[in-house]
Backbone as a ProteinNet text record, in pm:
[ID]
protein_1_A
[PRIMARY]
MAGPTRFAFGLVAALACISGGNSATGQQAMLEWPARLRADLARVAALEWRLREAAGNSCPAQISDAGLAIDDRRAYARRDWPLLQSAVGLSELPVVVGVATGGPAEQAGVRAGDELVSIGSDPVGAIVTRRGASALAADALLDEIGAVQAGSVVAVEIRRGGVLMTLPLKPVQHCAIRLVLFTDRGVEAHSDTRNVAISTGMLAFARTDDELALAAGHEFAHVINGDRRGGGIAKRRNMEDAADEHGLRLMGCAGYDQASGLTLFERLGANDWLGFLRAPTHRSWKDRIARLRVLPAAGPCPVAKG
[TERTIARY]
1560.5	1517.7	1419.4	1430	1336.8	1346	1232.4	1234.4	1130.6	1109.2	1016.2	872.4	785.9	645	570.8	609.9	548	411.6	373.4	253.4	153.2	168.4	83.4	-62.8	-90.9	-228.7	-307.1	-247.8	-320.4	-328.4	-387.9	-385.9	-452.9	-581.5	-651	-614.2	-574.9	-532.7	-408.8	-321.9	-201	-232.7	-346.2	-382.7	-456.4	-500.5	-585.5	-515.9	-381.9	-309.1	-285	-318.6	-278.7	-346.8	-465.4	-542.1	-487.5	-392.5	-333	-259.9	-194.6	-133.3	-16.6	33.7	144.4	109	99.8	55.2	143.6	269.2	361.4	322.3	243.7	206.1	103	34.4	-60.7	-200.7	-292.4	-433.3	-464.1	-398	-426.2	-390.5	-276.3	-235.1	-334.2	-387.5	-484.1	-611.6	-645.8	-764.8	-739.7	-614.3	-581.4	-546.1	-515.2	-465.4	-562.7	-695.8	-781	-765.1	-758.4	-742.9	-605.8	-503.2	-367.7	-358.2	-419.1	-415.8	-493.9	-605.9	-683.8	-603.3	-531.1	-447.2	-337.3	-279.8	-175.8	-231.9	-351.9	-414	-437	-483.5	-506.8	-375.2	-272	-140.5	-84.6	-94.1	-44.7	-125.6	-256.1	-340.9	-307.6	-280.8	-244.2	-111.6	-17.1	112.1	95.4	13.4	-11.4	-66.9	-166.1	-228.8	-125	-42.5	53.4	163.5	209.7	311	253	128.6	63.7	55.1	19.2	14.2	150.4	253.9	388.9	439.6	394.1	439.4	376.9	262.2	197.1	169.8	208.9	184.6	303.6	398.9	520.6	504.8	395.6	377.2	340.6	363.7	331.5	183.5	97	-47	-113.3	-231.2	-310.3	-442.9	-503.7	-629.2	-711.5	-842.5	-927.4	-917.5	-895.5	-865.8	-954.7	-1014.9	-1100.9	-1036.3	-918.7	-854.1	-922.2	-952.2	-1021.3	-936.1	-944.5	-894.1	-1013.4	-1026.1	-1143.2	-1098.8	-1173.5	-1150.1	-1278.7	-1262.8	-1376.9	-1348.3	-1448.5	-1424.2	-1392.9	-1427.5	-1396.6	-1246.4	-1167.6	-1022.4	-968.5	-1053.5	-1009.8	-1077.6	-1018.3	-1079.3	-1216	-1312.1	-1447.8	-1452.6	-1361.7	-1361.9	-1328.8	-1268	-1231.6	-1340.7	-1447.5	-1550.3	-1613.6	-1645.5	-1701.7	-1606.2	-1476.1	-1378.5	-1369.1	-1370.7	-1363.3	-1482.9	-1600.7	-1718.6	-1712.5	-1670.8	-1667.2	-1552.5	-1440	-1322.8	-1325.5	-1367.8	-1362.5	-1491.4	-1596.5	-1726.1	-1734	-1649.2	-1650.3	-1747.6	-1857.1	-1958.1	-1976.9	-2102.9	-2125.9	-2091.7	-2089.2	-2058.3	-1912	-1848	-1712.8	-1712.9	-1600.6	-1589.7	-1475.8	-1500.5	-1396.3	-1304.1	-1174.7	-1081	-988.3	-988.7	-905.1	-957	-945.7	-988.2	-875.1	-824	-711.9	-752	-668	-692.8	-696.1	-805.4	-820	-861.2	-878.1	-912.8	-1061.2	-1100.6	-1241.1	-1335.7	-1294.9	-1383.7	-1409.9	-1305	-1324.4	-1412.8	-1388.9	-1469.7	-1615.8	-1640.5	-1778.4	-1847.3	-1769.9	-1827.9	-1811.9	-1734.4	-1709.9	-1618.4	-1644.5	-1565.2	-1516.6	-1406.4	-1360.5	-1468.7	-1498.2	-1603.5	-1732.4	-1746.5	-1866.1	-1866.6	-1985.3	-2001.2	-2044.3	-1983.4	-2017.7	-2134.1	-2236.1	-2355.8	-2358.8	-2329.7	-2332.2	-2240.8	-2199	-2121.5	-2193.6	-2232.6	-2317	-2450.5	-2496.3	-2625.6	-2610.9	-2488.1	-2464.1	-2433.8	-2504	-2467.6	-2326.4	-2257.8	-2118.9	-2108.1	-2206.9	-2203.2	-2207.1	-2287.4	-2296.7	-2166.3	-2099.3	-1971.1	-1866.5	-1861.3	-1763.6	-1788.2	-1916.9	-1951	-1915.5	-1948.8	-1920.9	-1771.5	-1691.7	-1547.2	-1479.3	-1558.7	-1502.6	-1398.3	-1424.2	-1319.4	-1309.8	-1422	-1423	-1334.8	-1223.2	-1137.8	-1076.1	-1074.9	-1021.4	-1131.3	-1232.9	-1347.7	-1308.3	-1222.3	-1182.6	-1112	-1023.9	-955.8	-1055.8	-1155.8	-1256.1	-1332.2	-1363.9	-1438	-1351.1	-1221.6	-1131.1	-1114.6	-1110.7	-1101.3	-1227.7	-1343.2	-1469.3	-1464.1	-1414.4	-1397.4	-1291.1	-1185.2	-1077.9	-1122.2	-1229.8	-1280.4	-1370.5	-1408.7	-1490.8	-1404.8	-1459.6	-1383.4	-1348.2	-1219.5	-1174	-1248.1	-1294.5	-1366.8	-1517	-1565.5	-1709.6	-1754.9	-1883.8	-1937.8	-2007	-1977.6	-2045.9	-2109.4	-2232.6	-2303	-2255.2	-2219	-2176	-2271.7	-2334	-2424.6	-2349.2	-2360.7	-2295.1	-2398.7	-2357.8	-2439.9	-2355.2	-2408.4	-2336.8	-2429.1	-2391.5	-2476.3	-2615.3	-2625.3	-2755.2	-2834	-2783.9	-2854.3	-2790.4	-2873.1	-2824	-2807.2	-2698.2	-2668.9	-2610.5	-2645.7	-2587.2	-2501.4	-2374.3	-2278.1	-2222.3	-2197.8	-2145	-1991.8	-1936.6	-1791.9	-1736.6	-1633.3	-1574	-1424.6	-1389.2	-1248.8	-1160.4	-1032.3	-933.4	-838.5	-770.4	-672.2	-544.3	-495	-375.6	-286.6	-163.2	-72.7	-138.3	-128.7	-199.5	-120	2	80.1	6.2	-11.1	-79.3	23.2	5.6	91.8	23.6	83.9	24.1	86.1	4.5	51.9	45.1	157.6	155.5	211.9	167.2	202.7	331.8	432.5	563	639	704.7	779.8	909	953.7	1074.7	1055.5	1165.4	1162.8	1183.8	1074.2	1082.6	999.4	1051.5	975.6	1028.2	941.1	983.1	874	905.7	813.4	817.1	707.9	707.1	687.4	631.4	618.2	500.8	415.2	294.9	274.5	317	281.6	401.3	379.8	482	425.5	504.6	463.7	549.8	486.9	558.1	507.3	597.1	560.6	511.4	431.8	391.7	513.5	618.2	742.3	807.7	800	852.7	774	641.3	560.5	596	622.2	657.9	796.4	887.8	1025.6	1035.3	960.8	968.1	916.1	998.5	958.6	867.4	877.3	797.1	744.4	644.8	596.3	700.7	792.5	900.9	988.5	1022.4	1102.2	1026.9	900.1	818.7	811.7	800.5	792.5	921.6	1035.4	1161.6	1164.5	1124.8	1123.7	1024.1	902.7	800	835.3	891.7	929.7	1035.7	1131.4	1234.9	1170.9	1072.5	1008.7	915.7	848.1	769.9	860.7	981.4	1074.7	1111.5	1129.1	1158.7	1046.5	921.6	808.4	804.9	820.7	817.3	928	1045.8	1160.6	1159.2	1061.9	1053	1167	1220	1333.5	1293.7	1382.7	1362.2	1478.9	1452.7	1561	1651.8	1774.8	1869.2	1974.5	2075.5	2185.5	2295.7	2408.4	2522.2	2508.7	2606.4	2606	2608.4	2691.3	2703	2569.8	2502.1	2373	2270.9	2266	2169.8	2199.5	2328	2362	2320.9	2337.3	2291.1	2140.4	2067.2	1922.5	1888.4	1960.6	1933	1967.6	2079.2	2115.1	2005.8	1956.4	1851.7	1723.7	1691.3	1570.7	1585.5	1705.9	1729.8	1701.2	1756.8	1742.4	1597.6	1537.8	1399.2	1304.7	1327.8	1243	1251.3	1372.9	1388.8	1311.8	1316.6	1241.7	1091	1048.2	905.5	856.8	929.9	883.5	884.2	981.7	983.3	863.2	831.6	714.7	585	586.4	467.9	451.2	545.7	532.6	600.1	682.1	753.4	891.5	947.1	1076.8	1188.2	1269.3	1371.9	1479.8	1525.1	1629.6	1580.3	1456.4	1398.8	1385	1350.9	1336.7	1467.4	1577.9	1707.9	1751.8	1689.2	1723.1	1686.7	1597.7	1568	1694.4	1766.8	1890.3	1994	1999.6	2095	2067.1	1941.7	1907.2	1922.5	1892.8	1917	2066.4	2147.2	2291.4	2344.4	2289.1	2334	2300.5	2194.3	2154.7	2217.5	2305.9	2360.7	2512.2	2577.6	2721.8	2803.7	2746.8	2817.1	2772.2	2674.2	2630.3	2530.5	2469.8	2377.7	2250	2209	2084.3	2101.5	2223.3	2249.9	2282.4	2204.8	2233.3	2357.2	2431	2551.2	2521.5	2395.8	2357.5	2339.7	2342.2	2324.2	2457.4	2474.5	2588.3	2569.9	2673.1	2658.6	2557.5	2498	2402.6	2468.1	2591.7	2664	2680.6	2719.3	2738.6	2606	2501.1	2370.8	2326.3	2344.4	2306.3	2388.2	2519.8	2607.9	2567.2	2533.7	2492	2363.2	2268.8	2138.3	2143.1	2229.8	2235.9	2288.6	2358.2	2410.9	2317.4	2206.7	2109.9	2040.1	1994.3	1915.3	1794.2	1764.4	1655.3	1518.8	1504.8	1372.9	1389.3	1284.6	1283	1141.9	1120.1	983.2	892	770.3	668.3	547.5	483.4	519.3	656.3	709.3	842.3	833.6	914.7	915.9	998.3	966	1042.3	1183.6	1281.6	1417.7	1519
327.5	242.6	312.6	442.7	513.1	456.4	434.4	365.6	418.3	351.1	396.6	387.7	460.4	464.6	346.7	227.1	107.5	80.2	154.9	120	233.4	335.1	451.7	420.8	298.8	263.1	223.6	213.6	196.8	54.9	41.3	-83.7	-198.8	-189.2	-307.8	-346.4	-250.3	-287.2	-373.6	-345.4	-425.5	-566.5	-584.3	-716.1	-798.6	-736.5	-806.1	-922	-918	-1023	-1146.2	-1140.8	-1250.5	-1381.7	-1375.7	-1498	-1588.1	-1536.2	-1622.1	-1738.6	-1712.5	-1820.1	-1885.2	-1988.5	-2066.9	-2211.9	-2290.8	-2428.6	-2507.4	-2462.9	-2535.1	-2523.6	-2423.8	-2407.2	-2509.6	-2570.9	-2676.2	-2625.2	-2718	-2685.4	-2625.1	-2675	-2625.5	-2478	-2438.4	-2299.1	-2209.9	-2259.4	-2181.1	-2157.6	-2251.9	-2235.9	-2145.8	-2131.9	-2057.4	-1910.8	-1873.8	-1739	-1628.1	-1644.8	-1532	-1495.5	-1595.6	-1567.9	-1509	-1560.2	-1508.4	-1362.7	-1333.8	-1197.4	-1103.3	-1149.7	-1064.8	-1030.2	-1127.7	-1101.8	-1001.7	-1012.8	-918.9	-777	-763.7	-632.4	-567	-645.4	-591.9	-551.4	-631.2	-601.2	-471	-453.9	-332.5	-210.3	-225.9	-114	-68.2	-161.8	-125.6	-49.7	-94.7	-26.8	113.4	125.7	256.2	354.6	312.9	401.4	451.5	362.1	399.7	491	465.4	552.3	688.6	691.9	820.3	902.6	838.5	907.1	962.9	880.6	921.2	1035.6	1042.5	1147.2	1282.2	1283.8	1409.8	1496.1	1623.2	1718.4	1732.7	1640.9	1655.4	1608.1	1541	1484.5	1593.2	1567.9	1667.4	1702.6	1609.8	1634.4	1566.2	1615.2	1559.1	1508.1	1414.1	1355	1315.9	1310	1258.8	1106.4	1051.1	908.1	848.8	734	666.8	542.8	503.4	382.6	256.2	252	138.2	76.1	-56	-126.3	-196.4	-181.7	-231.7	-322.4	-429.3	-517	-524.2	-542.1	-547.4	-650.1	-729.9	-839.6	-791.9	-665.2	-614.5	-600.8	-615.2	-613.3	-745.3	-845.7	-980.1	-1026.9	-1128.7	-1188.4	-1246.7	-1230.8	-1277.2	-1426.9	-1504.3	-1648.3	-1681.4	-1585.5	-1609.1	-1567.7	-1507.3	-1458.9	-1569.5	-1685.7	-1791.7	-1834.6	-1844.3	-1880.9	-1773.4	-1648.3	-1538.8	-1540.1	-1574	-1577.1	-1694.3	-1809.7	-1927	-1918.8	-1858.9	-1857.5	-1745.6	-1625	-1510.3	-1429.3	-1479.5	-1412	-1283.8	-1268.9	-1148.4	-1167.4	-1089.5	-1102.8	-969.5	-925.7	-807.6	-676.7	-675.1	-552.3	-551	-433.7	-423.9	-465.3	-519	-570.2	-500.1	-466	-411.9	-526.7	-513.8	-621.2	-582.5	-455	-411.7	-282.3	-270.3	-150.6	-110.2	10.7	56.1	69.3	17.4	26.2	172	212.6	349	448.9	405.2	496.1	528.1	621.8	661.9	547.6	456	345.1	255.8	223.8	141.5	214	343.5	421	427.4	423.5	427.2	291.5	187	53.6	-33.4	11.2	-69.8	-186.6	-303.6	-422.6	-485.2	-555.2	-634	-736	-749.9	-840	-769.4	-643.5	-566.6	-538.6	-544.6	-506.8	-360.4	-284.9	-144.5	-130.2	-59.1	-39.2	101.8	202.5	340.1	427.2	539.8	642	772.9	837.4	955.2	913.7	983.6	950.6	862.8	825.3	753.8	605.8	517.1	374.7	356.5	252.3	232.7	213.7	148.5	130.3	262	355.5	486.8	564.2	547.2	615.3	563.6	432.3	371.7	416.9	421.6	466.3	613.3	695.9	838.9	866.8	787.6	807.3	728.5	655	579.8	480.3	411.7	332.3	188.8	119.9	-19.8	-105.1	-158.8	-245.9	-173.5	-39.6	39.1	81.5	-1.2	34.1	62.8	-20.6	-0.1	133.8	168.1	296.5	411.4	396	500.6	526.9	422.6	439.2	506.4	471.1	538.6	685.2	713.2	851.9	929.6	862.8	927.8	970.9	882.9	918.1	1026.1	1015.3	1113.5	1254.1	1265.2	1396.5	1459.6	1382.6	1436.7	1531.1	1643.9	1737.1	1671.1	1675.2	1613.9	1674.3	1588.3	1633.3	1637.3	1631	1625.8	1480	1459.4	1323.9	1286.3	1164.7	1111.8	978.8	958.6	834.6	724.3	612	496.3	381.2	329.4	216	87.1	-7.8	-136.9	-248.3	-366.7	-485.7	-586.6	-631	-724.6	-841.2	-958.4	-1074.5	-1059.3	-987.8	-967.2	-851	-785.2	-673.5	-541.9	-446.9	-315.3	-225.9	-151.6	-60.1	67.3	181.3	309.3	360	387.6	426.9	566	648.6	784.6	781.8	809.6	804	946	968	1100.9	1092.6	1106.4	1092.9	1200.6	1167.6	1262.9	1300	1411.9	1452.4	1373.8	1318.6	1235.4	1266.2	1224	1219.1	1138.2	1186.5	1122.9	1012.3	983	877.6	744.6	675.5	546.3	434.2	331.6	213.5	109.5	82.2	-0.5	-139.6	-241.6	-379.6	-426.4	-479.8	-536.2	-677.5	-758.9	-899.9	-923.3	-964.5	-994.7	-1076.6	-1183.6	-1266.6	-1201.6	-1098	-1028.6	-953.3	-933.4	-858.1	-711.2	-639	-505.3	-403.4	-281.4	-164.5	-46.4	39	156.6	263.9	381	493.3	583.9	659.1	768.6	897.1	999.1	1127.1	1131.6	1028.8	1032.8	909.4	793.2	667.7	575.4	472.1	370.4	235.6	157.9	24.4	-79.3	-185	-292.4	-425.5	-517.9	-642.6	-747.7	-839.6	-954.1	-1036.2	-1032.1	-1099.8	-1039.6	-906.4	-840.6	-881.1	-889.3	-931.3	-1072.6	-1160.1	-1297.4	-1305	-1218.1	-1220.5	-1161.5	-1054.4	-986.7	-1078.5	-1106.2	-1196.6	-1129.1	-996.7	-921	-794.6	-733.6	-605.7	-495.9	-515.4	-419.6	-414.3	-530.7	-534	-468.8	-498.7	-440	-288.1	-240.4	-96.3	-25	-91.7	-30.1	-5.5	-106	-91.6	15.3	10.5	108	247.6	257.6	388	456.5	378.9	432.4	494.8	425.8	478.1	594.7	591.3	707.8	830.5	811.8	923.3	981	896	946.5	1038	998.6	1081.1	1211.8	1204.3	1323.1	1421.2	1368.8	1454.1	1503.9	1457.7	1501.7	1453	1335.2	1282.2	1248.5	1272.4	1242.7	1161.4	1088.9	1017.7	1116.9	1074.4	1161.2	1213.3	1279	1328.4	1224.9	1265.3	1175.6	1077.9	987	884.9	948.3	1051.9	1115.3	1176.7	1245.2	1305.5	1199	1092.5	986.6	915.6	898.1	831.7	916.9	1048.8	1136.4	1124.6	1112.6	1094.9	964.8	858.9	729.2	731	797.9	809.5	882	992.8	1069.5	987.7	909	826	715.4	659.8	560.3	619.4	737.2	799.5	841	907.1	953.4	834.1	730.2	611.9	542.1	536.9	474.4	552.7	685.8	767.9	751.4	743	722.1	592.6	482.9	355.1	357.6	428.3	440.3	517.3	629.9	708.1	631.4	540.7	460.1	345	330.2	227.5	95.9	92.8	-29.7	-27.7	-146.5	-160.8	-142.7	-40	-7.7	-115.5	-164.7	-267.5	-394.1	-430.7	-548.3	-525	-402.1	-371.7	-383.8	-348.1	-351.9	-492.9	-593.2	-730.5	-754.9	-672.1	-684.4	-660.8	-552.8	-523.6	-633	-684.5	-791.2	-914	-949.6	-1069.6	-1046.3	-923.6	-893.6	-899.2	-847.4	-853.6	-995	-1079.7	-1219	-1294.9	-1252.8	-1317.9	-1252.7	-1154.9	-1076.3	-1064.5	-1176.2	-1173	-1121.1	-1118.7	-1061.5	-918.2	-868.9	-731.5	-709.1	-817	-801.9	-728.7	-736.5	-673.8	-526.8	-474.9	-338.3	-250.7	-143.7	-48.3	32.6	84	162.2	291.6	336.3	457.5	432.3	306.9	271.3	226.7	254.1	198.8	47.4	-20.1	-162.9	-181.5	-298.7	-327.9	-308.6	-352.7	-341	-195.2	-110.5	31.4	99.8	62.8	122.8	89.2	-35.4	-77.1	-2.5	8.4	76.4	221.9	290.5	429.7	444.4	357.3	369.9	331.9	242	198.2	306.2	406.2	511.9	631.9	628.1	736.6	734.7	849.7	849.1	758	687.1	588.2	652.8	777.9	841.6	988.1	1049.5	1190.6	1242.1	1368	1421.8	1351.5	1327.4	1266.2	1359.1	1373.9	1316.1	1363.7	1294.3	1323.9	1440.5	1542.5	1658.1	1628.7	1696.8	1681.1	1734.7	1666.5	1715.3	1604.7
-395.7	-505.7	-597.7	-608	-695	-835.3	-899	-1027	-1121.2	-1232.4	-1335.2	-1288.7	-1356.4	-1318.3	-1378.7	-1338	-1394	-1333.7	-1230.3	-1156.5	-1152.9	-1237.8	-1229.3	-1258.3	-1309	-1338.2	-1214.8	-1098.6	-974	-923.8	-805.8	-730.6	-800.7	-827.2	-874	-1015.8	-1098.2	-1233.5	-1228.2	-1132.9	-1119.3	-1075	-1010.9	-961.5	-1065.9	-1172.9	-1267.5	-1335.9	-1338.4	-1409.3	-1323.3	-1195.6	-1108.4	-1143.3	-1197.3	-1214.9	-1323.5	-1403.3	-1504.3	-1443.6	-1330.7	-1254.7	-1324.9	-1263.9	-1317.1	-1292.8	-1400.1	-1385.9	-1292	-1276.1	-1189	-1042.1	-1008.8	-868.9	-825.2	-920	-886.8	-862.2	-864.2	-848.7	-712.4	-607.8	-473.9	-460.2	-516.4	-510.3	-584.3	-696.1	-771.5	-691.5	-607.6	-525.1	-404.9	-364.6	-243.8	-269.8	-395.7	-418.8	-379.4	-390.3	-349.3	-201.5	-114.8	28.3	57.6	-9.9	10.4	-34.5	-148.8	-200	-109.4	-57.7	32.6	157	210.4	326.8	293	173.7	130.9	117.7	62	48.2	184.1	280.1	414.5	480.4	459.1	517.5	460.8	330.8	265.8	310	322.9	363.8	505.8	595.3	732.2	734.4	652.2	642.4	584.6	480.9	419.6	522.3	598.5	697.4	797.3	849.1	952.6	897.6	775.6	716.5	680.8	637.4	611.1	739.2	849.1	978.1	1014.5	995.7	1032.4	947	821.1	729.7	759.6	825	859	737.9	746.8	638.1	542.9	551	471.5	327.2	294.9	161	59.8	-68.6	-170.9	-177.7	-138.7	-143.8	-24.8	10.4	118.7	62.1	132.8	88	209.7	194.4	301.4	302.5	419.6	432.2	540.6	510.1	607.5	667	616.1	667.5	618.5	489.8	429.1	319.8	306.3	188.5	124.7	-7.2	-78.6	-192.1	-214	-328.8	-410.7	-540.4	-630.7	-740.1	-774.1	-868.2	-1008.9	-1040.9	-1174.6	-1199.3	-1092.7	-1109.2	-1163.5	-1171.9	-1207.9	-1336.3	-1394.5	-1513.2	-1477.5	-1567.3	-1539.9	-1508.9	-1568.6	-1543.4	-1397.8	-1325.8	-1185.9	-1088.1	-1135.5	-1044.3	-960.3	-1016.6	-931	-819.9	-850.8	-749.2	-642	-681.7	-585.9	-491	-545.9	-459.8	-361.9	-408.9	-320.5	-219.5	-260.5	-173.7	-70.6	-112.7	-21.9	-19.1	-84.1	-79.1	-158.7	-260.4	-342.7	-457.8	-455.5	-560.7	-630.5	-649.2	-733.2	-663.8	-530.9	-458	-412.2	-408.8	-353.2	-206.1	-161.6	-24.7	48.9	174.9	260.5	301.7	270.4	303.7	417.4	455.7	566.3	625	757.4	828.9	922.9	908.4	989.8	1135.9	1223.3	1366.8	1411.3	1472.2	1520.2	1415	1290.2	1182.2	1177.8	1092.6	1084.4	1051.7	963.5	927.9	1049.4	1123.4	1243.2	1344	1361.4	1456.1	1414.2	1283.6	1233.9	1244.6	1269.6	1281.9	1159.5	1060.7	941.8	978.1	920.4	948.2	817.5	826.6	712.5	677.8	550.1	504.5	470.2	513.9	477.2	326.7	267.1	126.7	119.7	27.6	11.1	-85.9	-42	-124	-182.1	-99.3	-147.5	-62.8	-120.8	-49.5	-72.4	36.7	23	-35.4	-136.1	-197.4	-320.5	-354.9	-480.3	-457.8	-528.2	-525.4	-579.5	-532	-574	-725.3	-786.1	-930.7	-1004.5	-955.7	-1019.6	-1004.6	-889.2	-867.7	-965	-980	-1070.5	-1214.1	-1254.2	-1389.2	-1408.6	-1312.1	-1322	-1333.6	-1263.5	-1265.3	-1377.9	-1456.7	-1568.2	-1524.9	-1414.6	-1350.2	-1400	-1415.9	-1459.5	-1368.1	-1420.9	-1340.8	-1221.8	-1225.4	-1114.4	-1018.1	-1004	-920.6	-776.5	-719.7	-579.8	-562.6	-656.9	-650.8	-662.2	-748.6	-767.1	-637.7	-564.7	-439.7	-333.2	-329.9	-237	-275.5	-405.5	-451.2	-415.6	-421.1	-382.7	-236.8	-151.5	-10.5	3.4	-78.5	-72.2	-107.8	-183.7	-224.3	-119	-17.2	91.7	175.7	216.1	297.9	430.3	464.4	589.3	707.6	796.6	914.5	897.9	773.5	750.7	747.9	763.9	773.3	643.8	593.8	477.1	516.7	473.7	504.8	411.2	469	391.1	420.3	316	333.5	304.4	396.9	381.4	392.7	347.8	368.4	444.1	557.7	643.3	677.1	630.1	655.2	597.6	485.8	422	477.7	582.4	646.3	604.7	558.8	520.1	642.2	645.5	755.8	698.1	756.9	718.3	832	801.3	903.6	872.7	976.6	955.4	950.2	835.3	816	816	896.8	909.6	876.2	748.7	708.6	770.7	782.4	831.8	718.3	733.5	632.6	652.7	545	549.2	429.8	441.3	327.4	216	92.1	-19.9	-88	-43	-106.6	-91.9	-202.8	-202.3	-214.7	-135.3	-140.5	-228	-342.8	-446.8	-445	-443	-450.1	-594.9	-645.3	-780	-777.2	-870.1	-869.8	-947.2	-873.2	-930.7	-827.1	-872.1	-779.1	-732.3	-803.6	-763.8	-633.1	-560.6	-434.7	-472.1	-491.9	-549.5	-472.5	-469.7	-425	-503.1	-554.9	-626.8	-618	-668.4	-651.9	-773.9	-790.8	-887	-808	-867.8	-798	-701.4	-702.9	-619.1	-533	-580.4	-514.8	-499.9	-420.6	-396.1	-438.5	-509.3	-552	-481.9	-437.6	-368.8	-423.4	-448.4	-515.4	-416.9	-469.4	-387	-347.7	-431.4	-396.2	-273.5	-260.3	-140.8	-17.6	-30	84.6	127.6	29.3	62.6	124.9	79.4	129.4	269.9	296.4	425.4	536	632.5	741.1	841.3	851.4	947.9	881.5	945	896.2	916.7	1012	1030.4	905.5	850	728.1	612.5	603.3	496	511	634.4	659.9	622	636.9	597.6	446.9	369.3	223.6	180.3	234.2	195.7	243.7	364.8	417.5	333	282.6	194.1	69.8	10.9	-110.1	-79.6	35.1	78.8	84.2	136.7	150.2	14.2	-87.5	-221.3	-271	-248.5	-292.8	-214.3	-83.8	1.3	-37.1	-65.8	-98.5	-242.5	-321.9	-460.3	-546.7	-516.2	-590.9	-733.9	-824.6	-965.4	-1018.2	-1123.9	-1190.6	-1261.5	-1286.6	-1354.4	-1259.2	-1316	-1235	-1226.3	-1174.2	-1163.5	-1048.6	-1041	-936.2	-797.3	-780.1	-648.5	-604.7	-697.5	-664.1	-628.8	-707.5	-681.4	-549.7	-519.9	-394.1	-274.8	-285.6	-178.2	-159.3	-270	-262.1	-190.5	-222.9	-160.6	-12.3	22.7	164.2	241.9	183.8	250.6	263.7	159.7	165.8	269.8	283.3	388.3	525.9	550.4	681.4	708.6	611.2	627.3	640.7	560.7	567.8	701.8	759.3	890.6	996.6	987	1083.1	1063.8	938.7	912.5	975.9	954.7	1009.1	1161.1	1220.5	1365.7	1417.2	1352.9	1393.4	1369.7	1272.6	1243.6	1342.3	1433.4	1536.9	1505.5	1400.3	1365.6	1431.2	1450.2	1515.3	1412.5	1432	1334.1	1325.3	1438.8	1437.8	1368.9	1395.5	1330.6	1180.2	1141	999.2	923.3	986.8	920.3	883.4	941.6	901	754.5	697.9	554.6	472.6	504.2	431.6	455.2	577	606	520	507.8	431.1	281	235.2	94.2	63.7	155.4	135.9	135.9	222.3	229.4	102.2	32.5	-92	-214.7	-191	-301.2	-288.1	-271.4	-244.6	-361.9	-483.3	-598.7	-628.8	-551.7	-570.7	-682	-734	-846.3	-807.3	-679.1	-636.6	-600.3	-609	-566	-686.6	-703.7	-810.1	-773.5	-872	-841.4	-766.9	-770.7	-698.6	-549.4	-506.8	-366.8	-306.2	-179.9	-107.6	-94.3	-49.4	-21.9	90.7	96.1	203.3	339.3	352.4	479.7	519.4	423.9	454.5	486.9	418.5	447.7	589.4	627.8	763.3	867.4	844.9	940.6	958.7	849.2	858.1	938	914	978.1	1125.9	1161.6	1301.6	1396.1	1343.3	1430.1	1436.9	1363.6	1373.1	1507.7	1557.5	1680.6	1667.2	1773.2	1768.1	1748.7	1792.1	1783	1747.8	1700.5	1666.5	1672.8	1637.6	1643	1543.3	1585.5	1499.7	1493.4	1374.3	1245.2	1197.3	1098.7	1047.2	949.5	972.4	882.8	759.1	650.7	527.7	548.2	485.9	494.8	504.6
[MASK]
++++++++++++++++++++++++++++++++++++++++++++++++++++++++++++++++++++++++++++++++++++++++++++++++++++++++++++++++++++++++++++++++++++++++++++++++++++++++++++++++++++++++++++++++++++++++++++++++++++++++++++++++++++++++++++++++++++++++++++++++++++++++++++++++++++++++++++++++++++++++++++++++++++++++++++++++++

């Protein structure tokens, strides 16, 4: 499903439009979206960490990774700030919304709900200003951690329950592919040369994290393989076949159930009896499932490029 670079502006910028809402959803839905979105951010961050681990050194670039997901109110319309504070406690400081199991942040003692005060010797506000981030504040803070030499320790100051704490964070080297969440009711996943974008509609459609991992793993594979748009149908179909296979291996190495993940294709096929959801560069859903089911259930991890 390699597609256009509609998401190159990054994670939080893509989320800034969510607060417009739809009057048809009702007042209750408008009050609930901050908590729902926070859960989605944590879910995507956990998937990103595991797929990065599974990819090993096969990605085009590497980055220092602490296993953190961060949210910041500057990603949202100012009129939504009071709701964000009352619903999920998001105020002037960025908040940790997810911590990868076994990752450096968890090992350092960081918890979901912690407010970030500083990284190294710099307050978070100064980092955002220095990087010219504004609405991309959360991305700027992740990039700040990403610039730390892997294996070295950086002091991170947090505020938890009003108490300031300084924790020693030791990032590890990881695949630099970022999994970007964007707001769209469509069931979509696509990639550019560096990152993968997945829609809130896909998160709602996926019944399990296994299904979500299949979609994200396929797009991770496109980035790893350096796939580009263009070329004839046969060339593009070969690219999609390779991404299917590589993505299935990635999700398996990441600890997701491959057979359970394939139910995503089954359900997409069941909802697409006229073939409208399938690009001509892709095989039918039925053929894709048949090809993947005969692959070996396991292989060497991390997954090598190829």
